[in-house]
DSSP file (Angstrom, degrees, kcal/mol; ACC not computed):
  #  RESIDUE AA STRUCTURE BP1 BP2  ACC     N-H-->O    O-->H-N    N-H-->O    O-->H-N    TCO  KAPPA ALPHA  PHI   PSI    X-CA   Y-CA   Z-CA
    1    1 A M              0   0    0      0, 0.0    64,-3.8     0, 0.0     2,-0.4   0.000 360.0 360.0 360.0 147.2   22.9  -12.9   32.5
    2    2 A F  E     -A   64   0A   0     62,-0.2     2,-0.4    37,-0.1    62,-0.2  -0.870 360.0-159.5-110.8 146.2   23.7  -11.4   35.9
    3    3 A R  E     -A   63   0A   0     60,-2.6    60,-2.5    -2,-0.4    36,-0.2  -0.992  21.5-123.2-124.5 130.0   21.7  -11.7   39.1
    4    4 A L  E     -A   62   0A   0     34,-2.7    58,-0.3    -2,-0.4     3,-0.1  -0.470  18.8-170.8 -70.1 141.3   22.0   -9.3   42.0
    5    5 A R     >  +     0   0    0     56,-3.6     4,-2.3    -2,-0.2     5,-0.2   0.067  49.3 118.2-116.5  20.2   22.9  -10.9   45.3
    6    6 A V  H  > S+     0   0    0     55,-0.5     4,-2.7    28,-0.4     5,-0.2   0.894  74.5  54.6 -58.1 -41.4   22.4   -7.8   47.5
    7    7 A K  H  > S+     0   0    0     27,-0.4     4,-2.3     1,-0.2    -1,-0.2   0.918 109.2  47.9 -57.6 -45.2   19.6   -9.5   49.4
    8    8 A D  H  > S+     0   0    0      2,-0.2     4,-2.6     1,-0.2    -1,-0.2   0.910 112.2  48.4 -63.3 -43.7   21.8  -12.4   50.3
    9    9 A V  H  X S+     0   0    0     -4,-2.3     4,-2.0     2,-0.2    -2,-0.2   0.912 111.4  49.9 -65.5 -42.6   24.7  -10.2   51.4
   10   10 A L  H  X>S+     0   0    0     -4,-2.7     5,-2.1    -5,-0.2     4,-1.1   0.929 112.2  48.0 -60.4 -45.0   22.4   -8.0   53.6
   11   11 A K  H ><5S+     0   0    0     -4,-2.3     3,-0.6    -5,-0.2    -2,-0.2   0.927 110.8  50.7 -62.2 -45.2   21.0  -11.2   55.2
   12   12 A D  H 3<5S+     0   0    0     -4,-2.6    -1,-0.2     1,-0.2    -2,-0.2   0.855 117.5  40.0 -60.1 -36.0   24.5  -12.6   55.8
   13   13 A Q  H 3<5S-     0   0    0     -4,-2.0    -1,-0.2    -5,-0.2    -2,-0.2   0.515 107.6-122.4 -93.8  -5.9   25.6   -9.4   57.4
   14   14 A G  T <<5 +     0   0    0     -4,-1.1     2,-0.2    -3,-0.6    -3,-0.2   0.814  63.0 143.0  69.8  30.0   22.4   -8.7   59.3
   15   15 A K      < -     0   0    0     -5,-2.1     2,-0.2    -6,-0.2    -1,-0.2  -0.654  40.9-136.1-101.7 158.7   21.9   -5.3   57.7
   16   16 A T     >  -     0   0    0     -2,-0.2     4,-2.2     1,-0.1     5,-0.2  -0.697  23.3-113.8-110.3 164.4   18.7   -3.6   56.5
   17   17 A I  H  > S+     0   0    0     -2,-0.2     4,-2.6     1,-0.2     5,-0.2   0.919 118.2  51.3 -59.6 -44.7   17.8   -1.8   53.4
   18   18 A G  H  > S+     0   0    0      1,-0.2     4,-2.5     2,-0.2    -1,-0.2   0.892 107.9  51.2 -61.9 -41.6   17.4    1.4   55.4
   19   19 A W  H  > S+     0   0    0      2,-0.2     4,-2.6     1,-0.2     5,-0.2   0.939 112.5  45.6 -61.7 -48.1   20.8    1.1   57.0
   20   20 A V  H  X S+     0   0    0     -4,-2.2     4,-2.6     1,-0.2     6,-0.3   0.923 111.9  52.0 -62.3 -44.6   22.5    0.6   53.6
   21   21 A A  H  X>S+     0   0    0     -4,-2.6     5,-2.2    -5,-0.2     4,-1.0   0.928 113.2  44.2 -58.8 -46.6   20.6    3.5   52.1
   22   22 A R  H  <5S+     0   0    0     -4,-2.5     3,-0.5     1,-0.2    -2,-0.2   0.946 117.0  44.2 -63.8 -49.4   21.6    5.9   54.8
   23   23 A K  H  <5S+     0   0    0     -4,-2.6    -1,-0.2     1,-0.2    -2,-0.2   0.842 118.5  43.5 -66.4 -34.1   25.2    4.8   55.0
   24   24 A A  H  <5S-     0   0    0     -4,-2.6    -1,-0.2    -5,-0.2    -2,-0.2   0.567 107.4-121.8 -89.1  -9.3   25.6    4.8   51.2
   25   25 A G  T  <5 +     0   0    0     -4,-1.0     2,-0.3    -3,-0.5    -3,-0.2   0.846  68.0 132.7  71.2  33.1   23.8    8.1   50.6
   26   26 A L      < -     0   0    0     -5,-2.2    -1,-0.3    -6,-0.3     2,-0.1  -0.752  63.1 -95.6-113.1 160.6   21.2    6.4   48.3
   27   27 A S     >  -     0   0    0     -2,-0.3     4,-1.8     1,-0.1     3,-0.3  -0.454  29.1-123.6 -72.7 149.7   17.5    6.5   48.3
   28   28 A H  H  > S+     0   0    0      1,-0.2     4,-2.8     2,-0.2     5,-0.2   0.876 111.2  57.5 -58.2 -38.9   15.6    3.8   50.1
   29   29 A S  H  > S+     0   0    0      1,-0.2     4,-2.2     2,-0.2    -1,-0.2   0.856 104.0  51.2 -66.1 -35.0   13.8    2.9   46.9
   30   30 A V  H  > S+     0   0    0     -3,-0.3     4,-1.9     2,-0.2    -1,-0.2   0.943 114.1  42.9 -66.4 -47.2   17.0    2.3   44.9
   31   31 A V  H  X S+     0   0    0     -4,-1.8     4,-1.7     1,-0.2    -2,-0.2   0.907 113.1  53.3 -66.6 -40.4   18.4   -0.1   47.6
   32   32 A R  H  X S+     0   0    0     -4,-2.8     4,-3.1     1,-0.2     5,-0.3   0.915 108.6  50.0 -59.5 -42.4   15.0   -1.8   47.9
   33   33 A R  H  X S+     0   0    0     -4,-2.2     4,-2.5     1,-0.2     7,-0.3   0.884 107.2  54.2 -64.7 -37.3   14.9   -2.4   44.2
   34   34 A M  H  < S+     0   0    0     -4,-1.9   -27,-0.4     1,-0.2   -28,-0.4   0.844 115.4  41.0 -63.2 -32.5   18.4   -3.9   44.3
   35   35 A V  H  < S+     0   0    0     -4,-1.7    -2,-0.2   -29,-0.2   -28,-0.2   0.893 121.8  38.2 -80.9 -42.8   17.1   -6.3   47.0
   36   36 A K  H  < S+     0   0    0     -4,-3.1    -2,-0.2     1,-0.2    -3,-0.2   0.754 114.8  51.3 -84.4 -26.0   13.7   -7.1   45.5
   37   37 A D    ><  -     0   0    0     -4,-2.5     3,-2.0    -5,-0.3    -1,-0.2  -0.843  58.5-174.8-118.6  94.7   14.5   -7.2   41.8
   38   38 A P  T 3  S+     0   0    0      0, 0.0   -34,-2.7     0, 0.0    -1,-0.1   0.652  86.8  55.2 -64.5 -12.9   17.5   -9.5   41.1
   39   39 A N  T 3  S+     0   0    0    -36,-0.2   -37,-0.1     2,-0.1    -5,-0.1   0.426  78.5 121.1 -98.1   0.1   17.4   -8.5   37.5
   40   40 A Y    <   -     0   0    0     -3,-2.0   -36,-0.1    -7,-0.3     0, 0.0  -0.354  55.6-146.2 -62.1 142.3   17.7   -4.8   38.2
   41   41 A E        -     0   0    0    -38,-0.0    -1,-0.1   -37,-0.0     3,-0.1  -0.782  19.8-171.1-115.6  86.2   20.8   -3.2   36.6
   42   42 A P        -     0   0    0      0, 0.0     2,-0.0     0, 0.0   -12,-0.0  -0.283  33.4 -90.1 -72.5 161.7   22.0   -0.4   38.9
   43   43 A Q     >  -     0   0    0      1,-0.1     4,-2.0     4,-0.0     3,-0.5  -0.332  34.4-115.4 -66.2 153.6   24.7    2.0   37.9
   44   44 A A  H  > S+     0   0    0      1,-0.2     4,-2.4     2,-0.2     5,-0.2   0.873 116.8  57.1 -58.7 -38.3   28.3    1.0   38.6
   45   45 A S  H  > S+     0   0    0      1,-0.2     4,-1.9     2,-0.2    -1,-0.2   0.851 105.3  51.3 -63.9 -33.4   28.6    4.0   41.0
   46   46 A T  H  > S+     0   0    0     -3,-0.5     4,-2.3     2,-0.2    -1,-0.2   0.923 109.5  49.1 -68.4 -44.6   25.6    2.7   43.0
   47   47 A L  H  X S+     0   0    0     -4,-2.0     4,-2.8     1,-0.2    -2,-0.2   0.896 109.9  52.6 -60.8 -39.9   27.2   -0.8   43.3
   48   48 A L  H  X S+     0   0    0     -4,-2.4     4,-2.4     2,-0.2    -1,-0.2   0.913 109.0  49.3 -62.7 -42.8   30.4    0.8   44.5
   49   49 A K  H  X S+     0   0    0     -4,-1.9     4,-2.0     2,-0.2    -2,-0.2   0.922 113.3  46.2 -62.7 -44.3   28.6    2.7   47.2
   50   50 A V  H  X S+     0   0    0     -4,-2.3     4,-1.9     1,-0.2    -2,-0.2   0.927 112.9  49.4 -65.6 -44.6   26.8   -0.4   48.4
   51   51 A A  H  X>S+     0   0    0     -4,-2.8     5,-2.2     1,-0.2     4,-0.6   0.892 108.9  54.4 -61.0 -39.2   30.0   -2.5   48.3
   52   52 A R  H ><5S+     0   0    0     -4,-2.4     3,-0.7     1,-0.2    -1,-0.2   0.932 111.0  42.8 -62.4 -46.5   31.9    0.2   50.3
   53   53 A V  H 3<5S+     0   0    0     -4,-2.0    -1,-0.2     1,-0.2    -2,-0.2   0.798 116.7  47.9 -73.6 -25.6   29.4    0.3   53.2
   54   54 A L  H 3<5S-     0   0    0     -4,-1.9    -1,-0.2    -5,-0.2    -2,-0.2   0.484 106.8-130.0 -89.3  -2.3   29.0   -3.4   53.3
   55   55 A K  T <<5 +     0   0    0     -3,-0.7     2,-0.3    -4,-0.6    -3,-0.2   0.933  67.6 113.9  53.1  51.6   32.8   -3.8   53.2
   56   56 A C  S   <S-     0   0    0     -5,-2.2     2,-0.2    -6,-0.1    -1,-0.2  -0.861  72.4 -88.5-138.5 174.3   32.8   -6.3   50.4
   57   57 A H    >   -     0   0    0     -2,-0.3     3,-1.5     1,-0.1     4,-0.4  -0.573  33.1-121.1 -82.8 149.9   33.9   -6.5   46.8
   58   58 A V  G >  S+     0   0    0      1,-0.3     3,-2.1    -2,-0.2     4,-0.3   0.883 114.2  63.7 -55.9 -37.7   31.5   -5.4   44.0
   59   59 A E  G >  S+     0   0    0      1,-0.3     3,-0.9     2,-0.2    -1,-0.3   0.745  92.1  63.9 -60.5 -23.6   31.7   -8.9   42.6
   60   60 A D  G <  S+     0   0    0     -3,-1.5    -1,-0.3     1,-0.2    -2,-0.2   0.665  93.4  63.9 -72.7 -15.6   30.1  -10.2   45.8
   61   61 A L  G <  S+     0   0    0     -3,-2.1   -56,-3.6    -4,-0.4   -55,-0.5   0.506 109.2  27.9 -90.5  -4.9   26.9   -8.3   45.0
   62   62 A F  E <   -A    4   0A   0     -3,-0.9     2,-0.3   -58,-0.3   -58,-0.2  -0.982  62.5-149.3-149.5 162.5   26.1  -10.2   41.8
   63   63 A E  E     -A    3   0A   0    -60,-2.5   -60,-2.6    -2,-0.3     2,-0.5  -0.972  21.2-121.3-132.8 150.2   26.5  -13.6   40.2
   64   64 A Y  E     -A    2   0A   0     -2,-0.3   -62,-0.2   -62,-0.2    -2,-0.0  -0.771  23.3-172.0 -91.1 129.7   26.8  -14.6   36.6
   65   65 A I        -     0   0    0    -64,-3.8    -2,-0.0    -2,-0.5     2,-0.0  -0.973  22.9-130.5-121.5 114.6   24.3  -17.1   35.3
   66   66 A P        -     0   0    0      0, 0.0     2,-0.0     0, 0.0     6,-0.0  -0.334  25.7-110.2 -64.5 143.6   25.0  -18.4   31.8
   67   67 A D    >   -     0   0    0      1,-0.1     3,-1.5     4,-0.1     0, 0.0  -0.365  26.6-115.0 -66.7 153.8   22.1  -18.3   29.3
   68   68 A E  T 3  S+     0   0    0      1,-0.3    -1,-0.1    -2,-0.0     0, 0.0   0.815 115.7  52.5 -62.0 -30.5   20.7  -21.7   28.4
   69   69 A D  T 3  S+     0   0    0      2,-0.1    -1,-0.3     0, 0.0     2,-0.2   0.476  87.6 104.0 -88.0  -0.2   21.8  -21.2   24.8
   70   70 A E  S <  S-     0   0    0     -3,-1.5     2,-0.2     1,-0.1     0, 0.0  -0.545  74.5-119.9 -78.9 145.3   25.5  -20.5   25.8
   71   71 A E              0   0    0     -2,-0.2    -4,-0.1     1,-0.1    -2,-0.1  -0.585 360.0 360.0 -80.2 148.7   28.0  -23.2   25.3
   72   72 A A              0   0    0     -2,-0.2    -1,-0.1    -6,-0.0    -2,-0.0   0.463 360.0 360.0 -70.2 360.0   29.8  -24.3   28.5
């Protein structure tokens, strides 16, 4: 399972949802959902836009969490 880390990245960089939405050309509601719902699955193009304006790698915007039934 993947968990979005957009909230963490925004906090680390001191950016707001509105700032990211404006700079990335995305709706406020899409960016807000990425921040508020760590299980939201945005389109790859949306992740690319957010990563571009935050000057980070797409991989920085999410983390992999193994399922409990997965073997290590």
